[in-house]
C-alpha positions in Angstrom: 82.5 132.0 73.9 84.1 128.8 72.3 83.5 126.0 74.5 86.0 123.0 75.2 84.9 119.7 76.7 87.7 117.8 78.5 87.3 114.0 79.3 89.4 111.9 81.6 89.0 108.1 81.6 91.0 107.2 84.8 91.6 103.7 86.2 89.3 104.1 88.6 87.4 107.4 88.0 85.6 109.3 85.0 85.8 113.1 84.9 84.4 115.4 82.4 84.5 119.2 82.4 83.9 122.2 80.2 85.8 125.5 79.9 85.7 128.5 77.6 88.7 128.9 75.6 91.1 131.4 77.3 90.0 131.0 80.8 91.3 129.0 83.8 88.3 128.0 85.7 85.9 125.1 84.9 82.5 126.3 83.8 81.0 123.0 85.1 83.0 119.7 86.3 81.6 116.5 87.0 83.1 113.1 88.3 82.2 109.6 89.0 83.7 106.5 90.4 84.0 103.6 87.9 82.0 100.8 89.5 83.7 97.7 90.6 83.7 95.1 87.8 83.0 97.7 85.4 84.1 97.4 81.7 84.7 99.4 78.5 80.8 99.8 77.7 80.0 100.5 81.3 82.5 103.3 81.4 81.3 104.8 78.0 77.8 104.7 79.2 78.7 106.5 82.5 80.9 109.0 80.6 77.9 109.8 78.0 75.9 110.6 80.9 78.3 113.0 82.5 78.8 114.5 78.9 75.0 115.3 78.4 74.6 116.5 81.9 77.4 119.1 81.5 76.6 120.2 77.9 72.8 120.7 78.1 72.3 121.2 74.4 75.4 123.6 74.1 77.6 122.3 71.3 81.6 122.6 72.1 84.1 123.2 69.5 86.4 120.1 70.1 86.7 117.4 72.7 89.9 116.6 74.3 90.2 113.1 76.0 93.1 111.7 78.5 92.9 108.0 78.6 94.6 105.8 81.4 96.5 103.1 79.2 98.2 102.9 75.9 96.7 104.9 73.2 97.7 105.4 69.3 97.4 109.0 69.5 97.3 109.4 65.5 94.3 107.4 65.2 92.8 108.0 68.6 92.5 104.3 69.2 92.6 102.8 72.7 95.0 99.8 72.7 94.0 98.4 76.1 93.2 99.6 79.9 95.5 97.8 82.5 92.3 98.5 84.8 89.2 98.3 83.0 88.4 94.9 80.8 87.1 95.6 77.1 89.1 98.6 75.9 91.2 96.4 73.3 91.7 98.6 70.4 88.6 100.6 70.9 88.4 103.7 68.2 87.5 106.3 71.0 88.1 109.3 68.9 85.9 108.0 65.9 83.2 106.9 68.3 83.2 110.6 70.1 83.5 112.3 66.7 80.7 110.3 65.1 78.3 111.2 67.9 79.1 115.0 68.5 80.3 115.7 64.8 83.3 117.5 66.2 87.1 117.3 66.4 88.5 115.0 69.1 91.9 114.4 70.4 93.0 111.4 72.3 95.9 110.2 74.3 97.1 108.4 77.3 96.8 110.1 80.5 100.7 110.7 81.2 101.0 112.5 77.8 97.9 114.5 78.2 98.9 115.5 81.7 102.4 116.5 80.5 100.6 118.9 78.1 98.4 120.4 80.8 101.2 120.9 83.0 103.0 122.5 80.2 100.3 124.7 79.1 98.7 125.7 82.3 101.0 124.5 85.4 104.5 124.1 86.5 105.8 123.6 82.8 104.9 127.0 81.6 107.6 128.8 80.1 109.6 125.7 79.6 110.1 124.1 76.2 111.3 121.0 77.3 109.9 118.8 80.4 109.4 115.5 81.3 106.0 115.0 83.6 106.1 111.9 85.6 102.9 110.6 87.4 103.5 108.2 90.5 100.3 106.6 91.7 98.9 103.2 90.8 101.8 102.9 88.2 104.4 105.2 87.3 104.2 106.7 83.7 105.8 109.7 81.8 104.9 112.2 79.0 107.2 114.4 77.2 107.2 118.0 75.8 110.1 118.6 73.5 110.8 121.8 71.8 107.1 123.0 73.2 105.6 119.8 71.4 104.5 116.5 72.7 106.7 113.7 71.7 105.2 110.1 71.8 108.0 108.4 69.9 107.5 106.2 67.0 104.8 103.9 68.3 103.5 106.1 70.9 105.3 104.4 73.8 107.9 107.2 74.7 108.1 108.3 78.2 107.7 104.7 80.1 110.1 105.7 83.0 108.1 103.2 84.9 109.7 100.4 83.1 113.2 101.5 83.2 115.2 98.8 85.1 117.1 100.3 88.0 117.6 96.9 90.1 118.1 93.9 87.8 118.0 91.7 91.0 115.1 93.3 92.2 111.4 92.0 92.5 109.4 90.8 89.4 106.9 93.6 87.9 103.8 93.2 86.2 105.4 93.6 82.9 107.6 90.6 83.5 110.9 92.4 84.3 112.8 92.5 87.6 113.5 96.1 89.4 111.5 98.4 87.2 110.8 102.0 88.6 107.2 101.0 89.0 107.8 98.0 90.8 109.6 99.7 93.5 107.7 102.9 93.5 104.1 102.6 92.7 101.7 102.9 95.7 100.3 99.4 95.4 103.7 98.0 95.0 105.0 99.7 98.2 101.9 98.5 100.1 102.9 95.0 98.7 106.6 95.4 99.6 105.7 95.9 103.2 103.0 93.5 103.3 105.8 90.8 101.9 108.4 91.8 104.9 105.8 91.7 107.7 104.4 88.3 106.5 107.5 86.7 105.3 110.7 87.8 107.1 110.5 86.2 110.4 112.9 88.5 112.1 110.9 91.5 111.3 107.5 90.5 112.3 107.3 93.1 115.2 108.2 95.8 112.9 105.8 98.2 111.3 103.9 99.4 114.5 102.4 102.4 113.3 101.5 100.5 109.8 99.7 97.9 111.9 97.7 100.4 113.8 96.7 102.2 110.7 95.1 99.1 109.2 94.1 97.4 112.6 96.4 94.4 112.0 94.6 93.7 108.6 97.7 93.9 106.1 95.3 93.4 103.3 94.2 97.0 103.9 97.6 98.4 103.1 97.9 101.1 100.5 100.7 103.3 99.3 99.2 106.3 100.9 98.9 104.6 104.3 102.8 103.7 103.7 103.3 107.4 103.2 101.3 108.2 106.4 103.1 105.9 108.5 106.8 106.9 107.4 105.8 110.5 108.4 104.6 109.4 111.5 107.8 107.8 112.2 107.3 103.9 111.2 111.0 102.7 110.4 110.1 100.0 108.1 107.3 102.3 106.1 110.5 104.9 105.9 112.8 101.9 104.5 110.0 101.2 101.9 109.5 104.6 101.1 113.1 105.5 101.1 113.8 102.7 98.4 110.8 104.2 96.3 112.3 107.4 96.1 115.7 106.0 95.3 114.3 104.0 92.3 112.6 107.0 91.2 115.7 109.2 91.7 117.8 106.7 89.7 115.2 106.6 86.7 115.2 110.2 86.6 119.0 110.7 86.6 119.3 108.3 83.9 116.5 110.2 81.9 118.7 113.4 82.7 121.7 111.9 81.0 119.8 110.5 78.1 117.5 113.5 77.0 118.7 116.7 79.1 115.3 118.3 79.7 115.0 121.5 81.7 112.4 120.3 84.0 111.0 117.2 85.7 107.4 117.7 86.9 106.2 115.1 89.3 102.5 114.5 90.1 100.4 111.7 91.4 99.5 110.4 94.9 102.8 109.1 96.0 104.6 112.5 95.6 102.4 113.7 98.3 104.6 111.5 100.6 106.5 114.3 102.3 109.8 116.1 102.6 111.9 112.9 103.0 110.8 111.4 99.7 111.4 114.7 97.6 114.7 114.8 99.3 115.9 111.4 98.4 114.6 111.7 95.0 116.1 115.0 94.3 119.5 113.8 95.9 119.7 110.5 94.3 118.9 111.8 90.7 121.6 114.5 91.2 123.8 111.8 92.2 123.0 109.7 89.0 123.2 112.4 86.4 126.3 113.9 85.3 127.6 116.6 87.4 127.5 119.2 84.3 123.8 118.7 83.5 121.5 121.2 85.0 117.9 120.1 85.7 115.1 120.8 88.2 112.6 118.5 89.7 109.6 120.2 90.8 106.0 119.6 92.0 103.0 119.5 89.6 100.7 122.1 90.3 97.4 121.0 88.6 96.9 117.9 91.0 94.3 115.6 90.0 93.2 117.7 87.3 96.4 117.7 85.1 94.8 115.3 82.8 91.6 117.2 82.3 93.7 120.5 81.8 95.8 118.7 79.4 92.8 117.6 77.4 91.9 121.0 77.0 95.2 121.8 75.4 94.8 118.7 73.3 91.3 119.8 72.0 92.8 123.1 71.2 95.6 121.6 69.3 93.0 119.9 67.1 90.8 122.8 66.0 90.5 124.1 62.8 
C-alpha cells in the first residue's frame, strides 16, 4: 500500500496522521497542543517527534501540510503565523523534502480544508465551492472547476476581511467592521465583555454569561457565548445574531461575485446552534441576488478537515 503523511500546524495544536491511498480511515493519528510561548522551532521539534513516532521507519510516498497562516503555495514557504512567533519566511516544503526525500505540498489551512471537504466531505460531487472556517479567525478557501484557486499571490478567499460595517469596531487588520471582527470566537467574547464593562445601562445583563465564568469576564470565549445564547441569555443572543448577520452579508456578497454552487462552513463557531444557521442563511439569501442559486451546508470532516485536505494535497503532488 502507498502511505501518505498528513500534517496540520494549527494555531494552538499540532496534528499528524498516516493513511493508505484510497482509504478513509487513519492508520495512525497523533496530536499535541502547542505549548504556551511556543515559536517556530518548538513547533517543528514537536512535529518531528510526532512524525517519527507515527512512521517508525516506514517511508511515505508524499507529505501534505496544512499551515495556520499565510503560505506561498507555489514554493511551500510559510510567510508568517498570527499565533506563533518565528514563522516569518520559513521554507517548510524545502525543510521537509530535505529531511524525508519525498514530494511535499504546503498550503494555508483554509485552502487545505477546502480541498479536504471537496475530496472527502460535504463538497464531494461539486465542482465549485467556497469553504469558510469560523473559529479563532474567519478564513476561506476556493475550489473552482474542481481545482484549488488561490489567486495571483495566494491570498484569495479572505472573506474574514470583507468589510460589512464600515462604522463598526476596528479589526486586527486595521480596518473597521470586517466579518472576522464581528464573527470570530475571540471577538464575540470581546464584544460581550466590552458591553458588560463599558455600557452602564447594560451592566445587569448577561446573567447566564456571568454564571458560566463566575463573574470573571476575562474567561469568556466564543464557545461560552454560544452556550449562553442556547440557554436563552439575551446579550449572548444579540452578539451571536450580529456574528451570524456579518457572516451572512459576507456570503451573500461572495454569491453575487463568484456564484459557487456550495458554501461549506466549518470551525467552532458553526456549532453555535440552529438560530445561528437560520440567521446566516436568511441574511445571505437577502444579500444575494434573487436569481442566484446556492446552498450553505455544514462541513462534515470537523477538526480533521485540514488533515484530510493535506492527504488530497499530497496526492496531487505525487509523480
